C-alpha positions as CSV (number, residue, x, y, z in Angstrom):
1,M,0.0,0.0,0.0
2,T,1.5,3.4,-1.1
3,S,2.3,5.7,1.7
4,I,3.7,9.1,2.3
5,T,7.3,8.8,3.5
6,A,8.5,12.4,3.8
7,I,7.7,16.0,3.4
8,R,10.6,18.2,2.1
9,V,10.3,21.9,2.0
10,H,12.9,24.1,0.2
11,D,13.5,27.8,0.5
12,V,13.7,28.8,-3.2
13,R,14.5,32.4,-4.2
14,F,15.2,34.0,-7.6
15,P,17.1,37.3,-7.9
16,T,14.4,39.3,-9.6
17,S,15.4,42.5,-7.8
18,L,18.5,42.6,-10.1
19,T,16.2,43.2,-13.1
20,M,13.4,45.1,-11.4
21,D,11.0,42.4,-12.5
22,G,8.0,42.5,-10.2
23,S,8.6,46.1,-9.0
24,D,5.8,48.2,-8.1
25,A,4.9,51.3,-5.8
26,M,4.9,49.1,-2.7
27,N,7.3,46.4,-3.4
28,K,10.4,47.9,-5.1
29,D,12.9,45.1,-4.9
30,G,11.4,41.8,-4.5
31,D,13.1,38.5,-5.0
32,Y,10.4,36.1,-6.3
33,S,10.5,33.2,-4.0
34,A,8.7,30.0,-3.1
35,A,8.3,27.8,0.0
36,Y,8.4,24.7,-2.2
37,V,6.9,21.5,-0.9
38,V,7.6,18.0,-2.0
39,I,5.4,15.1,-0.7
40,E,7.4,11.9,-1.3
41,T,5.9,8.4,-1.4
42,D,7.2,5.0,-1.4
43,E,5.8,4.3,-5.0
44,P,8.5,5.1,-7.6
45,G,7.6,8.1,-9.7
46,L,4.7,9.3,-7.4
47,S,5.3,12.6,-5.5
48,G,3.2,15.8,-4.9
49,Y,4.5,19.4,-5.4
50,G,3.1,22.6,-4.2
51,F,4.3,26.0,-3.0
52,T,3.3,29.3,-1.6
53,F,4.8,32.6,-3.0
54,T,6.7,35.4,-1.2
55,I,9.2,38.0,-2.5
56,G,12.3,37.2,-0.4
57,R,13.0,37.8,3.3
58,G,10.7,35.8,5.5
59,N,10.4,32.9,3.0
60,D,12.2,30.8,5.5
61,L,9.4,31.3,8.0
62,C,7.1,29.9,5.5
63,V,9.3,27.0,4.9
64,E,9.3,26.0,8.5
65,A,5.5,26.7,8.9
66,A,5.0,24.4,5.9
67,R,7.2,21.7,7.3
68,Q,5.0,21.8,10.6
69,R,1.9,21.8,8.6
70,G,2.9,18.7,6.6
71,I,4.3,16.5,9.4
72,P,0.8,14.8,10.2
73,L,0.8,13.5,6.7
74,I,4.0,11.4,7.1
75,G,3.2,7.7,7.3
76,R,-0.4,8.1,6.0
77,R,-1.6,6.0,3.1
78,V,-1.8,8.0,0.0
79,R,-5.2,6.4,-0.8
80,D,-6.6,7.9,2.4
81,V,-5.1,11.3,1.9
82,V,-6.2,12.1,-1.4
83,G,-9.5,9.9,-1.2
84,D,-10.8,12.5,1.3
85,L,-9.5,15.9,0.2
86,G,-12.0,17.8,2.3
87,G,-11.2,15.6,5.4
88,T,-7.4,16.1,4.8
89,Y,-7.8,19.8,4.6
90,R,-10.0,20.1,7.6
91,E,-7.6,18.0,9.7
92,L,-4.7,20.2,8.9
93,A,-6.5,23.3,9.2
94,S,-7.8,22.5,12.6
95,D,-4.4,22.2,14.3
96,S,-5.5,24.5,17.2
97,Q,-1.9,25.4,18.2
98,L,-0.8,26.5,14.6
99,R,-4.2,28.1,14.0
100,W,-3.7,30.4,16.9
101,L,-0.8,32.0,15.1
102,G,-3.3,33.1,12.4
103,P,-6.0,32.3,12.5
104,E,-6.4,31.7,8.8
105,K,-4.0,34.4,7.9
106,G,-0.3,35.1,7.7
107,V,2.5,32.8,7.5
108,V,0.6,29.7,8.9
109,H,-2.1,30.1,6.3
110,L,0.4,30.5,3.5
111,A,2.0,27.2,4.8
112,L,-1.4,25.4,4.6
113,A,-1.6,26.6,0.9
114,A,1.7,25.2,0.2
115,V,1.0,21.8,1.7
116,M,-2.5,21.5,0.4
117,N,-1.4,22.6,-3.2
118,A,1.0,19.6,-3.1
119,V,-1.7,17.3,-1.7
120,W,-3.9,18.3,-4.7
121,D,-1.1,17.9,-7.2
122,L,-0.5,14.4,-5.7
123,A,-4.3,13.6,-6.1
124,A,-4.2,14.7,-9.7
125,R,-1.0,12.9,-10.5
126,R,-2.4,9.6,-8.9
127,A,-5.4,10.0,-11.1
128,G,-3.4,10.7,-14.1
129,K,-5.3,14.0,-14.9
130,P,-4.4,17.7,-15.0
131,L,-5.9,19.4,-11.9
132,W,-8.6,21.3,-13.8
133,R,-9.8,18.0,-15.4
134,L,-9.7,16.3,-12.0
135,L,-12.0,19.1,-10.6
136,A,-14.2,19.0,-13.7
137,D,-14.8,15.3,-13.4
138,M,-15.9,15.6,-9.8
139,T,-19.8,15.7,-9.0
140,P,-21.4,18.8,-7.5
141,E,-21.6,16.8,-4.3
142,E,-17.9,16.0,-4.2
143,L,-17.0,19.5,-4.9
144,V,-19.1,21.0,-2.1
145,D,-17.7,18.2,0.1
146,V,-14.1,19.5,-0.3
147,A,-15.0,23.3,-0.3
148,D,-14.4,25.1,3.0
149,L,-17.9,26.8,3.7
150,R,-17.4,27.6,7.4
151,Y,-18.3,31.1,8.4
152,L,-20.1,31.6,5.0
153,S,-23.7,30.5,5.5
154,D,-25.1,34.1,5.8
155,A,-23.7,34.5,2.2
156,L,-23.7,31.2,0.7
157,T,-25.3,27.9,1.9
158,R,-24.3,24.3,0.9
159,D,-27.7,24.0,-0.9
160,E,-27.0,27.1,-2.9
161,A,-23.6,25.8,-3.8
162,L,-24.9,22.5,-4.9
163,E,-27.6,24.0,-7.1
164,M,-25.2,26.3,-8.9
165,L,-22.8,23.3,-9.6
166,A,-25.6,21.0,-10.6
167,E,-26.9,23.7,-13.0
168,M,-23.7,23.7,-14.9
169,E,-22.8,20.0,-14.7
170,P,-24.7,18.9,-18.0
171,T,-22.9,21.3,-20.2
172,R,-19.3,20.9,-19.0
173,K,-18.0,19.0,-21.7
174,R,-19.4,21.5,-24.2
175,R,-17.4,24.4,-22.5
176,I,-14.2,22.3,-22.5
177,A,-14.7,21.9,-26.3
178,E,-15.2,25.5,-26.6
179,L,-12.0,26.5,-24.8
180,E,-10.1,24.0,-27.0
181,L,-11.6,25.5,-30.1
182,R,-10.9,29.1,-29.2
183,G,-7.3,28.1,-28.2
184,G,-7.5,28.5,-24.4
185,Y,-8.5,30.7,-21.6
186,P,-7.9,34.5,-22.1
187,C,-5.2,36.2,-20.3
188,Y,-3.5,39.6,-19.8
189,T,0.1,40.5,-19.4
190,T,1.8,42.6,-16.6
191,S,5.2,41.8,-17.8
192,A,5.5,45.2,-19.7
193,G,4.4,47.4,-16.9
194,W,6.6,47.0,-13.9
195,L,7.3,50.2,-12.2
196,G,11.2,50.0,-12.4
197,Y,11.3,49.7,-16.0
198,S,12.5,52.6,-18.3
199,D,10.2,54.3,-20.8
200,D,12.2,52.6,-23.6
201,K,11.8,49.2,-22.0
202,L,8.1,49.9,-21.4
203,R,7.5,50.9,-25.0
204,R,9.4,47.9,-26.3
205,L,7.6,45.4,-24.1
206,L,4.2,46.8,-24.8
207,Q,4.7,46.5,-28.5
208,E,5.9,42.9,-28.2
209,A,2.7,42.3,-26.1
210,V,0.6,43.7,-29.0
211,D,2.5,41.7,-31.5
212,E,2.0,38.5,-29.5
213,G,-1.9,39.0,-29.6
214,Y,-2.6,40.5,-26.2
215,R,-5.7,42.7,-26.0
216,H,-5.4,43.5,-22.3
217,V,-2.3,44.8,-20.5
218,K,-1.6,46.0,-17.1
219,L,0.8,48.8,-15.6
220,K,2.0,49.5,-12.2
221,V,1.1,53.0,-10.8
222,G,1.2,55.0,-7.5
223,A,4.7,56.1,-6.9
224,D,4.5,59.5,-8.8
225,I,1.5,60.9,-10.5
226,D,3.5,62.7,-13.2
227,D,5.3,59.4,-14.0
228,D,2.0,57.6,-14.2
229,V,0.5,60.1,-16.6
230,R,3.6,59.9,-18.9
231,R,3.7,56.1,-18.7
232,L,-0.1,55.6,-19.3
233,R,0.3,57.9,-22.3
234,I,2.9,55.8,-23.6
235,A,0.8,52.8,-23.1
236,R,-2.2,54.2,-25.1
237,E,0.2,55.3,-28.0
238,V,1.4,51.7,-28.3
239,I,-1.9,49.5,-27.5
240,G,-4.3,52.0,-28.8
241,W,-7.6,52.8,-27.3
242,D,-9.4,49.5,-28.5
243,A,-7.2,47.4,-26.2
244,A,-8.0,47.2,-22.4
245,L,-5.6,48.9,-20.0
246,M,-5.5,48.2,-16.4
247,I,-3.7,49.7,-13.6
248,D,-2.3,48.4,-10.2
249,A,-1.4,50.5,-7.1
250,N,-0.5,47.6,-4.9
251,Q,-2.1,49.1,-1.8
252,V,-0.1,52.3,-1.6
253,W,-2.9,54.9,-1.2
254,D,-5.3,55.9,1.6
255,V,-8.9,56.1,0.4
256,P,-9.2,59.8,-0.3
257,E,-5.8,59.8,-2.0
258,A,-6.9,56.7,-4.1
259,I,-10.0,58.6,-5.2
260,E,-8.0,61.8,-6.2
261,W,-5.2,59.8,-7.9
262,I,-7.6,57.6,-10.0
263,G,-9.3,60.8,-11.1
264,R,-6.2,62.2,-12.6
265,L,-5.7,58.9,-14.5
266,A,-9.2,58.5,-15.7
267,E,-8.5,60.1,-19.0
268,F,-6.7,57.0,-20.0
269,K,-9.8,54.9,-19.5
270,P,-8.4,52.1,-17.4
271,M,-10.6,49.0,-17.1
272,W,-9.9,48.6,-13.5
273,I,-7.7,50.0,-10.7
274,E,-6.2,47.1,-8.6
275,E,-5.4,47.2,-4.9
276,P,-6.1,50.9,-4.6
277,T,-5.8,50.7,-0.6
278,S,-5.2,48.3,2.2
279,P,-6.4,44.8,1.1
280,D,-8.3,44.4,4.4
281,D,-10.3,47.6,4.1
282,V,-13.7,46.4,2.9
283,L,-15.5,49.8,3.3
284,G,-12.6,51.6,1.9
285,H,-12.8,49.7,-1.3
286,A,-16.6,50.2,-1.5
287,A,-16.1,53.9,-1.0
288,I,-13.5,54.1,-3.8
289,R,-15.6,51.8,-6.0
290,K,-18.6,54.3,-5.7
291,A,-16.3,57.3,-6.4
292,V,-14.4,56.2,-9.4
293,A,-17.1,54.3,-11.4
294,P,-17.3,53.4,-14.3
295,I,-13.6,52.4,-13.6
296,G,-13.7,49.0,-11.9
297,V,-12.1,48.2,-8.5
298,A,-10.2,44.9,-8.3
299,T,-8.5,43.2,-5.4
300,G,-7.7,39.9,-3.8
301,E,-4.1,38.8,-4.1
302,H,-3.6,39.7,-0.4
303,G,-7.1,38.5,0.5
304,M,-6.2,36.5,3.5
305,N,-9.1,34.1,3.6
306,R,-12.7,33.3,2.3
307,V,-14.2,35.5,5.0
308,L,-12.7,38.7,3.8
309,F,-13.9,37.8,0.2
310,K,-17.4,37.2,1.8
311,Q,-17.4,40.8,3.2
312,M,-16.1,42.3,-0.1
313,F,-19.0,40.6,-1.9
314,Q,-21.6,41.5,0.6
315,A,-20.4,45.2,0.8
316,E,-20.3,45.5,-3.1
317,A,-16.8,46.6,-2.7
318,I,-15.3,45.0,-5.8
319,D,-15.9,44.7,-9.6
320,Y,-13.3,42.0,-10.0
321,C,-12.1,39.2,-7.6
322,Q,-8.4,38.6,-7.8
323,L,-8.0,35.5,-5.6
324,D,-4.5,34.0,-5.1
325,S,-3.8,30.4,-5.6
326,A,-1.0,30.5,-3.0
327,R,-2.5,32.8,-0.4
328,L,-5.9,31.1,0.1
329,A,-5.6,27.7,1.5
330,S,-5.5,25.9,-1.8
331,I,-8.5,24.5,-3.7
332,N,-10.7,23.8,-0.6
333,E,-10.8,27.5,0.1
334,I,-10.7,28.7,-3.6
335,L,-13.7,26.8,-4.4
336,A,-15.6,28.7,-1.7
337,V,-14.6,32.1,-3.1
338,Y,-15.4,31.0,-6.6
339,L,-18.9,29.9,-5.6
340,M,-19.6,33.1,-3.6
341,A,-18.4,35.1,-6.6
342,K,-20.7,33.3,-8.8
343,K,-23.7,34.1,-6.5
344,F,-22.8,37.7,-6.3
345,G,-22.1,38.1,-10.0
346,V,-18.5,39.1,-9.6
347,P,-16.0,37.8,-12.2
348,V,-12.8,36.1,-10.9
349,C,-9.7,37.1,-12.5
350,P,-6.9,35.4,-10.4
351,H,-3.7,37.1,-9.6
352,A,-0.6,35.5,-10.9
353,G,2.3,37.9,-10.6
354,G,4.7,35.7,-8.9
355,V,6.9,32.7,-9.5
356,G,4.8,29.6,-10.5
357,L,1.5,31.4,-9.9
358,C,0.6,31.3,-13.7
359,E,1.2,27.5,-13.7
360,L,-1.5,27.2,-11.0
361,V,-4.2,29.8,-12.0
362,Q,-4.5,28.4,-15.5
363,H,-6.1,25.3,-13.8
364,L,-8.4,27.4,-11.6
365,S,-9.7,29.7,-14.4
366,I,-10.3,26.8,-16.7
367,F,-12.2,25.0,-14.1
368,D,-14.2,28.1,-13.2
369,Y,-15.4,28.5,-16.8
370,V,-16.2,24.8,-17.2
371,A,-18.0,24.1,-14.0
372,I,-19.0,27.3,-12.1
373,S,-19.2,30.6,-14.1
374,G,-19.9,29.1,-17.5
375,T,-18.9,32.6,-19.2
376,L,-15.8,34.4,-20.2
377,E,-17.4,37.8,-20.0
378,N,-15.3,40.4,-18.2
379,R,-12.8,37.6,-17.2
380,V,-9.2,37.6,-18.1
381,T,-6.4,35.9,-16.0
382,E,-3.0,37.4,-15.3
383,Y,0.2,36.3,-17.0
384,V,3.8,37.3,-16.3
385,D,6.7,36.1,-18.5
386,H,9.1,35.4,-15.7
387,L,10.7,32.1,-14.5
388,H,8.6,29.6,-16.3
389,E,11.8,27.8,-17.5
390,H,12.2,26.4,-13.9
391,F,9.1,24.4,-14.1
392,V,8.7,20.9,-15.6
393,D,5.2,21.6,-17.1
394,P,5.3,25.3,-17.6
395,C,2.2,27.2,-18.8
396,I,1.9,27.7,-22.5
397,I,0.6,31.0,-23.9
398,R,-0.6,31.5,-27.5
399,N,-2.2,34.6,-28.9
400,G,-3.2,35.9,-25.5
401,N,-4.6,32.6,-24.1
402,Y,-3.6,30.0,-21.7
403,V,-3.5,26.7,-23.6
404,L,-5.3,23.9,-21.6
405,P,-2.6,21.9,-19.8
406,N,-2.8,18.1,-20.3
407,A,0.0,16.8,-18.1
408,P,-1.2,15.1,-14.8
409,G,-1.0,17.3,-11.7
410,Y,-1.2,21.0,-10.8
411,S,1.8,22.1,-13.0
412,A,3.8,22.9,-9.8
413,E,6.9,20.7,-10.1
414,M,10.2,22.6,-10.5
415,F,13.3,21.0,-11.9
416,E,15.6,19.7,-9.2
417,E,18.5,21.5,-10.9
418,S,16.6,24.8,-10.4
419,V,15.8,24.0,-6.7
420,R,19.5,23.2,-6.1
421,E,20.7,26.3,-7.8
422,Y,18.3,28.8,-6.1
423,S,17.8,27.2,-2.7
424,F,18.6,29.9,-0.1
425,P,21.2,30.5,1.3
426,N,23.3,27.5,0.2
427,G,22.2,27.0,-3.5
428,S,25.0,27.5,-6.0
429,H,23.6,30.9,-7.2
430,W,23.4,32.4,-3.8
431,V,26.8,31.0,-2.8
432,S,28.5,32.5,-5.8
433,S,26.7,35.8,-5.2
434,A,27.7,36.0,-1.6
435,A,31.3,35.2,-2.8
436,I,31.2,38.0,-5.3
437,E,29.8,40.5,-2.8
438,G,32.4,39.6,-0.3
439,L,35.2,40.2,-2.9
440,A,33.6,43.6,-3.8
441,L,33.4,44.6,-0.1
442,E,37.0,43.5,0.5
443,A,38.1,45.6,-2.5
444,S,36.1,48.6,-1.3
445,V,37.7,48.4,2.1
446,H,41.3,48.2,0.8
């Protein structure tokens, strides 16, 4: 009988701060990082891979928390763990001593996401299916059984969730065929718009995006209003006025400041303003949304749990839900948010600005269209063109679409060579970087 033999967790960090990839008004020098979990079994060739995303310092805290989260799985039969994905989630989530450190937020919740992402990957690999297909083949009852609906009954009941899923079940195969026919799920690019890029690089990358078929692009804003005006003007010159332009402030403004700043940028007709203020400020988002309409308000990459999303929906605070695949506690909690979004009529456009997140969210968006929302209207999923070469089954983009993945799993496995090279602080990249910095420091002293 196949059993789980070990949980390995790696502190993997990539030096994206050197090229300003990922730079924005709040996070100026992030090193894209992952607390990378490997669930090992005694069956040759069968493992599970998952991670949560950070931007450098503190990733080691997530690594240790993920190790603690994963310890109860060691020695378990794989059949039991993946045969009851709701029960496995509830058991790990109910560790009261770890939960006290959250609850359901912060490092311990990121760690639960990493471990459960690996569990879901293991389940899909064992079934021989890509994750989106594993989910699409589950019955409404099975899906509701794994969804974490705790604390949500005032917004979404189990019966309502079952009814929504049952309504879409008979036409799932048709929508899979439609996605295959259109070439995949639509995406937008953020890769051109990082705040630390020069105007020349911005212009060049925007033109490349247009040439590659993107009809939606996003730029970072919020550091300097005159810079924002200049950069958005460049964007409109390159992409035209028929393409959609989104802007992202990464939480940098207070509410009145956000309203004033967005008013200055309204001439460029942005489709949405993303993270205009603190991610926890439900009423602040509602006030901004009311003031800046018809510009939409989007947020969610720092949405700490499903309860915060419930409040966002109830307060009519957002136009676009941007849940994160590695901040919410994996599929179990993500399903609950998707179901609430369906009930409240809010399109879900997942966040994917980070290492490996594009690989994960393609599965989520495809499943959403197939089994929950049933529509592509006002839906487009983020794509960033960074670090995909480190993944065994990287996402594929063609003509502004995520091509449907077909390899078994959640597309989360990294190459072992990449893990060895970028493990912090003893991976070959970081050891050589430290040596170079040491030589430079010695030279400056002498």
